N, C-alpha and C positions, 0 to 999 in steps of 0.2 A: 490765637488757635493753636499755641504752642504746648499749652496744657491739655493734656488728655486723661481722662477719667478710666480706670482701668473696668473693663466689663461692658463699656458703652462703645457702640459704634461711632465712628467720626462721622460728621455730616458734610466734611468737604470733599470734593472730587479731587483736590490735589493731594490729600492722605492717602487716598486709596491705591492699592496697586492697581495698574490698568493691565488687563490681560485681554488678548484678542480671542475671541471665542468663536469657532465656525460651527453653524449648525443651520439647518435648513428650517425654514419656517413653514409650519403648517396651516393650512387655511382652517380658521375654526378655533385655532388654540390662541391663547393670550400671548402677546409680546412682552418684552420686560418694561416697555414703557406704559402699557396699558395698565389700569388699577385693577387690582385684584378684587374679584367679587366672589362671593360664596355662592356656590351654586344650589344652595339649599335655601337662601334667602328667596322670598317671593320678590319678583321683580314688578315694577310699577305698571308696565304696559306688556301687552300678550305677545308683541314682536321679540322683546326680550326673552319672554318664556319659552317660545318656540325655538329661539337661537340656544338656549342652555339645553333643552332637551335633543336638539339636533346635534349639538357638541357632544351629548352624553352617548346618544346614539351612534356617531359617529367614532367616538372613543370605543365604545362596545365593538362595534364593527371591525374597528382596528385591531383590537385584541383578538376577537375571534379569528381575524385574517392572519394575524401573526401567529397565533397558536396553531392555524391549520397549515401555515407554511413550515412551522417548525417541525410538526408532526410529519409531514409529508418529506421535508428534508431528512428528519431522523430516519423514517421509514426506507427511503431510498437509499441513505449511506448504510444502514443495516443491511439492506438485502444486496447491496454490491459488495459489503465485505464479506458478508456470509457467502456469497457465491464465489468470489475471488479467493476466499481460504479454502472451500471445498474444492475448486479447480486446483489450488496450490496442493491440498493433501492428496488429490489424484495424481497429479503430476509428479509428486514425491515419490508415491507407491509404484508408479510407472517407472521412475528412474531407478528406485531400488531392484525392482524385477530385471531390469536391463544390467544393470550392476552385477547381480548374481548370475545371470546368463552370460556376460562378458567373462567374469571369473572362471565360470565352468569350461567356457570355451578356451579361455588361456591355459586351464590346466590340461584340457585335451589336447591342444596345440602343442604344449611343452611334452607331453608323453609321446604324441606323433614325432616330434622332432628327435626324442631320445631313441624311440625305435627305428626312424629312418637312419640315424648316425649308426646304430647297431647293425641294421642290415647292409648299410654301406660298408663298414669295416668287414662284415662276414663275407660280403661280395668280393671285395678286394682280396681278401686272402684267399677266397676259394679260386679267383682268377690268377693269382700269383703262384700259386701253388702247381706242383707239376702232378698231374694224374697219372702219367704214364712212367714206369721206371725206365731208366736209360738201358737201352738194347744196343749192344754191340755186335757188328754183324763182323764176321771174319770172312777174309776172301778164300780161304781154302775150302776146298770143296772135300767133304767127307765120303763122297760117292765113289769117288775114286778107286 
């Protein structure tokens, strides 16, 4: 078996690479050990005919079920993403409005702080300055 012809598959198990394949076996589907049979060939007995049609019906139902699951999952995901993006957009708009309000409040507070500092300095200058002139009283009496 040392001579291999290009283009032909080897017939020995030793020459083939062995890979472990993990897959679930579905009842009604052919395994690797069973012989392949053409589903369009007419089987000899009625039991085999019923089995082929049942397998085809099973396959069709599985495909329909898979398509239904895929559509449901897609619709669920799409609605989830759309709702989440709408909520994010609404939240973003509310945050922008809050930011503008905070900026306005900050500007107003800065102006109030400047006005308060000005008022404080004017009040301090008013309280420290003398309102009354210095009056000197002489002890001499001019009425005498």
